Every structure is written in structure tokens, then in C-alpha cells.
C-alpha positions as a printed Julia matrix, in Angstrom:
146×3 Matrix{Float64}:
 68.91  -69.57   18.91
 67.19  -72.02   21.24
 65.67  -69.1    23.19
 64.29  -67.65   19.95
 62.6   -70.94   19.09
 61.05  -71.19   22.53
 59.79  -67.61   22.34
 58.3   -68.2    18.87
 56.6   -71.34   20.18
 55.22  -69.56   23.28
 54.01  -66.62   21.21
 52.29  -69.06   18.89
 50.59  -70.75   21.86
 49.53  -67.44   23.42
 48.01  -66.1    20.22
 46.06  -69.28   19.54
 42.54  -69.17   20.95
 41.36  -72.65   20.15
 38.75  -74.79   21.84
 40.92  -77.71   20.72
 44.36  -78.61   21.97
 47.4   -78.19   19.77
 49.14  -81.39   18.75
 52.89  -81.38   19.26
 55.05  -84.0    17.57
 58.61  -84.48   18.9
 61.0   -86.67   16.92
 64.38  -88.36   17.34
 67.33  -87.15   15.23
 66.55  -87.98   11.56
 68.53  -90.71    9.79
 68.37  -91.7     6.18
 69.83  -91.99    2.71
 71.25  -89.29    0.44
 71.26  -89.47   -3.38
 72.9   -86.85   -5.56
 74.58  -86.18   -8.87
 78.1   -84.77   -8.92
 79.98  -84.18  -12.18
 77.47  -86.41  -13.98
 77.99  -89.29  -11.54
 75.2   -90.71   -9.32
 76.32  -90.99   -5.68
 74.52  -92.58   -2.75
 75.29  -92.59    0.97
 73.9   -92.4     4.47
 72.8   -89.07    5.9
 71.27  -87.66    9.04
 71.06  -84.77   11.47
 72.86  -85.53   14.71
 71.84  -83.9    17.96
 68.59  -82.32   16.77
 64.99  -83.26   17.49
 62.53  -81.97   14.88
 59.23  -80.73   16.25
 55.92  -80.16   14.51
 52.87  -78.28   15.76
 49.4   -78.86   14.36
 46.62  -76.42   15.26
 43.09  -77.68   14.49
 41.99  -74.04   14.04
 44.49  -73.73   11.17
 44.12  -77.15    9.48
 46.0   -76.3     6.27
 49.31  -75.44    7.96
 51.92  -77.31   10.0
 54.56  -75.42   12.0
 58.01  -77.07   11.67
 60.93  -76.52   14.05
 64.42  -77.83   13.34
 67.67  -76.74   14.96
 71.03  -76.16   13.31
 73.04  -79.23   12.42
 76.65  -79.9    11.55
 75.64  -82.43    8.9
 76.47  -82.66    5.2
 75.97  -79.53    3.11
 73.33  -76.91    3.86
 71.52  -77.3     7.15
 67.77  -77.15    7.5
 66.53  -73.65    8.31
 66.89  -73.0    12.05
 63.77  -70.82   12.33
 60.18  -71.95   12.67
 58.77  -72.61    9.2
 55.3   -73.2     7.8
 54.56  -76.31    5.78
 51.3   -76.6     3.84
 49.22  -79.7     4.5
 48.28  -81.68    1.39
 46.89  -84.85    3.04
 45.3   -85.26    6.46
 43.35  -88.13    7.96
 43.47  -90.15   11.19
 46.45  -92.21    9.96
 48.64  -89.66    8.16
 49.43  -85.97    7.88
 51.62  -84.91    4.94
 52.85  -81.36    4.34
 55.2   -79.5     1.97
 57.6   -76.71    2.94
 59.14  -74.63    0.16
 62.43  -72.85    0.87
 64.54  -70.77   -1.54
 66.93  -73.59   -2.49
 64.98  -76.72   -1.6
 61.61  -78.35   -1.0
 60.84  -80.51    2.06
 58.02  -82.99    2.52
 56.95  -84.29    5.92
 54.7   -87.29    6.56
 53.65  -87.95   10.15
 52.11  -91.31   11.13
 50.66  -91.16   14.68
 49.57  -94.83   14.85
 53.08  -96.02   13.98
 54.85  -93.21   15.92
 57.13  -92.44   13.0
 57.75  -89.63   10.51
 59.35  -89.58    7.08
 60.98  -86.42    5.7
 62.45  -85.81    2.28
 64.44  -82.97    0.76
 64.84  -82.22   -2.94
 67.19  -79.54   -4.22
 69.72  -78.55   -6.82
 71.74  -76.39   -4.43
 74.8   -78.66   -4.45
 75.56  -78.27   -8.14
 73.33  -81.14   -9.26
 70.15  -83.0    -8.38
 70.04  -83.87   -4.69
 67.48  -85.93   -2.78
 67.48  -87.16    0.79
 64.97  -89.32    2.63
 64.94  -89.44    6.43
 62.97  -91.27    9.11
 62.47  -90.48   12.81
 60.69  -92.1    15.7
 58.21  -89.62   17.18
 55.92  -89.01   20.11
 52.54  -87.34   19.57
 50.9   -85.22   22.26
 47.34  -84.91   21.07
 45.41  -86.02   18.03
 46.17  -85.04   14.44
């Protein structure tokens, strides 16, 4: 799996002919809070992905898309997709980049803040038998400018 991600990343780099450098964002394992409804009851608890480091790649030649890379996790419920995914950028300025990724059973939002070196992620789904929402944060390093 890890080899596949590296190959996808290298292929992406090789096929990009930009005069501008790609920006790579590497983050610590996400931690946060989970909220969900089970049998009509609202439940809240801590959540996170241990042992993974989300990565994001921004290409100035493709300013409407953000490449997202997560790895498999042994966390609660369904894991984030292990393959490279495309999120669509809905806000982008020098302080913030926010994108949405739509998957078959859930929607993810990502907000990257280069000045503060932090990212917030959220997941909304109904794949666990009821409404489910999770908000995560990660400390991040940014190689390049968004």
C-alpha cells in the first residue's frame, strides 16, 4: 500500500510541468471529537487516527484541486480511503485553503492554515446507521506556498 502511494505521488510529480513548485503539506496524526446518533441517542467522544500522517499536495497549475493522501487506520468505524483522492477547493487565499472531498458514504472537508501550521478536517456521514460527524485537528508543516 505504501509503495502504491509513493508511486502515485511520483507519477503525479513527473506528469506535472509547472513553472511553480508544488506545495506539500505533511500533518501529524489527526485527533478530535466524534458526534453521532445511535438508536435515537446523541453520543459524543474522542476520536483520531493513530499512526498516520495525512499529506496534501497543491499544484498552482491546477488551482481548483487538492490531492489528499491518508493511510489505513485501525480507528473507530470505517477508515479514510487509503488511495490518493481529489478534493475540490472552495476557498483559497494566503491564510487559508479549504477543500471538499466527496466519497460514496461520506463527505470530508479540509482547511489548511499555513501561517498557523495547523489543519482542521471534518467528516459527515450516515454510514453508521445514523448521523455521524467528526472534527479533527493536526499540526502541519508546509513546503512551499499555498
